[in-house]
N, C-alpha and C positions, 0 to 999 in steps of 0.2 A: 679597549685593549683586549686582544684575544691571544691566549696561550694556554696550553694544557695546565700549566701550574696555576695561572691566575683564574682559570675557569673554575677551579675547585673553591677559590675564595668567593666568587660570585654565587656559586651554587649554595655554599653555606650561608651567605648573606640572605639569599632568598628564603632559606628555611627559617632564619632567625627574625626576619623583618615582617611586620604586618603587610598585608596585601595593599592597603591604602592607609592614608593618614600620616605619611611621613612629612615632617616639617623641620627643615634645617633652621635653627634659631639664630645663626650667626654667619651672615654672608655680606661681603662688601661689593659695591659697584663703583664704577668710575675709574679715576686715576689716583695714584699715590706718588708722593715725592720720591719714594724709593725705586720708582720705575715700574712697579706692578700696576696692572690694569685689568679690568673685567667689565664687559658690557652685559646687558640683560640676555642677549642671545647666547653668549658663551655660558652664562650661568644656567640658563634653561637647558642647554645641551648637556651640561654636567649633571643637572638634576635628572634628566632623562635616563642617565646611566643607572639611577636608582629605580625610577619608574616614571611613567608619563604623567602621573598625578602628583609626584613629589613637589612640595612647595618650599619656600624659603622666606625668612625675614631678611631684609636688605637695608643697607645704609651706606653713606659715602665713605670712601677711603680718606686718607690725609691728603686731600686734593690740592694741587697748586692753585686752583681757582677758589679756594675756600674763603677768601676775604672779599666782602665783609660777611661775617656771621654764618658762613657755610651756605649762603642763600643759593648760589648757582648750583653747587653739587646737590643740595637738598632738592631743588626743583627738578633737576635731572633724574634723581632717583624716584621722586614722586611720580614723574611722568612714566618712567619704566614700569613702575608698579601698576599704574592705570592701564598700560598697554598689555599686561601679562595675562589677562584673562583670569585673574584671581590667584595666580601661582606665586607672585611676589608681593609680600606685605612690606610696605615702606615705613621705615623710621626716619626721623630727622636727626642729624648729628649736630651737636652744639659745642661751642667753644665757651667755657665759663668766663673767659676774658673779653668776649665780643658779643654783647647784647643777647645773652642766651634766652632770657625769658621772652622777649619780643619775638625772636626767631622761632622758639617753640610754639608760641601761640599762633604765629602766622602759618607754620607748617601743619599744626593740628587742624586748623580751620580748612586747610587744603587737602586733608585726608590722611595725614601721617597717623600711624597706629601705635607709635612708641617713640622713645628717645634713646639715642646712643651718646654715651659720654666716654671719652678716651683721654684720661689725664696724662698724656704723653709728657714725660719729663717732670711730672709732678707727683710727689709722694703724698700719702694721706696722713702725714704726721700732724697736719692741721687741716682744717676744712676751708676750701675756697669760699669766700663770702656769698657767691652766687649759687652754690650747690643747694642749700636748703630751699631757696626760691624755685629752683628747677624741680626738686622733689615736690614742692607745693603745686606746681603746674601739672605734673604727672598725676598727683592725687585728684585734682579738680577734674582732669580730663578722663581719669580712669584708664590710663595707659601705662605699660611697663617701661622701665628704664633698663637698658643693657649697658653694663659698665665694664670696661677693660679691667681685668684683674690678673694679668699675666706678666710677661717679662717687663723689665725696666721700671719696676716699682719696688718699694721696700715695704715699710710698715703701712697697714691699712686700718689700723685700730680706730682712727678718727672716723672712717666711713661707717664703722659699726654704730657709733654714737648717732650719726645722722639717720641711718636706716631705721634704727629703733624708734626714732621720733616720727617716722612715717610708716607705721606697720601696714597701712592700707595699700601702699605702693608695691606692686610686683617688681622686685629687683632681680635681674638676671646677672649673675656674676660670671663673666666670660672666662674661658680657659681654665675651668675647674677651680678658679680662685687660687691658682698656684703661687701668686705673688705673696700670699700670706694665708695659705689654706687652713692651717690649724686655728689661727686667730679668728678668721672669718667664720669657719664652721662652728667654733665654740661660741663666739660672741653673738652669732645670729641664730643659734639653735632654736630659740623660741619665736623668731620672726615668722609670722604665718604665711608670708608671700615671697620668701627668698628662694630663688632657683639658681642652679649652677649648670652652665653648658659645658659640653665635653670637647670643646675645640682645643685639643692638645696634640702635639706630636708624640709625646712620651706616654705610652699606654699605662705605665704604672701610676701616673697622675690620675687617670680616670678610674683605674682599679681602686686606688686609695679613696677616691671620692665616695665610692659605694660603702666604704668602711666608716666614713665620717658623717654622712648625711642620709636622710631617707631617700630611697629610690624614687619616690614620688616627687622629689625636688630636683631631679637630674633630667636635663633635656639635651637632646642631640644638637650639636653644632659642629660645623666643619671649618670655619674661618676662611672660606673661599674668598679670593683665589689662592691663598697661601696653602690651604688644604683643599681636597676635593670631596664633595658630598659622599661619594661611594666609599672612599677611604675612611672618612670620619664616621660614617654609619657602621662600617664593619667593626671599627674599634668600639663604638658605643654598644653595639649589639653583643659582641664577644664579651665585653666587660660585664654587661648586664646578665648574660647567661652564666658567666663565671660566678657572679654574685647570687645566682640561684633564682633569677626572675623568670617567671613563666611567660607564655605568649601575650597574655593580656597586660601584664606589667611591662614587658618590653615595648608594647605598643604605646604605653604612656611616655616612655623615654623617647621613642622614635618620633613622636609628634603629638600624642594625645594631651599631655599636660600643657605644652606650649599653646596648642590650639584653644584649650579651655581658657587659659589666661587671656589670650588675645580676644576671645569672644566675651570677656567680662565676667567669666565664671570663677568660682573658687577652684584652686588646684585640688587634686585628689587628696583625701586624708592621708597624713603622714604616718608612716610606720617606722619602727627602729631601723637603723642601718643594717644592711643584710650581711656584711662581711665582718669578721673579727679583725681587730687591729693587728693582731699577730697571727700569721697564717703559715702553714707548711709550704715550702717551695722546693722545686728541683734545682739544685745548683747548676746543672747543665743549662737549663733554660734561662736562668739569671745571667749566666755568662754570655749566652747567645744574645740576649736582649741588650746587655751592656755594650758588646762589640758593635752591634748593629746600630744602636743609637749614636755611638761615636762616629761610625761610618756615614750615617744619614746626615749628621750635623756637618761633617767634613765636606760632604758632597754639596751641601747647600751654602757653604761659606762663599762670600763674594770673591770672584765671580763664580757662580755655580759650576761645578765640574764633577760629574758622576764618577770619574775614574779615581777620585780621592777615596771612594768607598771600597775599592777593590781589596786593599790589604785587610780591612776590617771584615769584609765578606769571607775572606780566606780563613781568618781566625774563627769566625762563627761556624764555618763549614768543618773546621777541624774538630770543634766540639760535637758536631753532628755525627762524626765518625766513631763515637764512643762505642766500643764493642759490648758494653754491658750497660745500656741506657736505662734499664728499669722501666718504670711506668712512663717515662718521658719519651720512649722510643718512637711511637707513632708521630708525635709532634716534631721531633728532631728530623725524621725522615721527610715529613712534609715541608719543613723549613728548608732543608737541604735542596729539595726540588725547586722551591721558589728562588733560592739564592743562586743555584746553578743557572737558571734562566736569566736572572738579573746580571750575573757576571758576563754571560754571553752577549747580552744586549750592550753592556758597557764596552767590552773589548772589541766588538764589531762596529762601534760608533753609531749606534742606532740613531736615526734621525729624530726620535722623540725621547729625549733623555728622561722625561718624567716617568716613562714606563718602567724603567729599572728602579727608580725610587719608589714607585708604587709597590713593586714586588718586595723591596726591602722593608717597607713599612708594614705590609701584610705579615711578613715573617716575624718582625719584632712584636706585632700585635698578638700573634699566635703564641709566641714564647711567654708573653706576660699574662695571658688569659687562658692557658691550657689547664683544664681541671685534671688533677692527679688522682689515680686510683687510690682507694683507701689503703 
């Protein structure tokens, strides 16, 4: 996408991101029952927007062909990984109700580098009988487990108990652990190998993660195809900079930590969380972020319709017209420019509706991660 407004986002991303070593820890391939799909070519093109060397961890969606035991989609993703020239690292996806241990062992023998679990429709108020055995397979193979910890879950306290029984297993909690972030970050604070990926639409979830856990335990993820690598990386890098991370530390978030874990090394030594739990904010930027997240959600509601965001964009732009913005003035001006372009794309029925959504998400990311003058 090219526009003068979004070009400033790309320029900032290039300043914040390491020249090499970007690894997206959370990408899907194949088809999903919700109608979403992504093949390896589409994902590689999306990664090219970040850099020609950017890589990704990949695993199947909730594929209609998943029975039995995700074998067909797992084989498809493994083949895409082999064909990618090292840019796509394949995990196998397991269904705890459908022969998960045998499928994990089969896929690991065929080159899978990790395991994906997505307890769709299942809360962690109790532990599925197969889960400890899956952790045991991961421990024996020395591979990480990436676990969905986002929407459609409630309590995850039982997961804490299982994870603590397997401290050797690198556990990546997806979506910043928002399903039960405080319970997870508190309960797993002493787990030596737990990581959290940044695949969230709401920037405040990622910002709060830097106040809850060590920066060395946070890894970039985009949730492609639901998010795009360039959008997710902009959020991760802005949040990391907001938390005070320097270039070498941002490089860990962008891919260094996840690469070390995949290569069988220990993650970097953990330091205390970088942000205070209570932080000063500009009320104007909070209002902008609130309106834009409401507009973003409305636009994505089925069926997706970007025009639903227009009234929320206008409310946010009203905030940007503050005649006495204080230290938030430069951010508000930049946000207004992004939203002006987004509104124009929507009202002229742009053939690529995602371009407007990308501008909106960049604007809400800036609102949530703008450092304020003392």
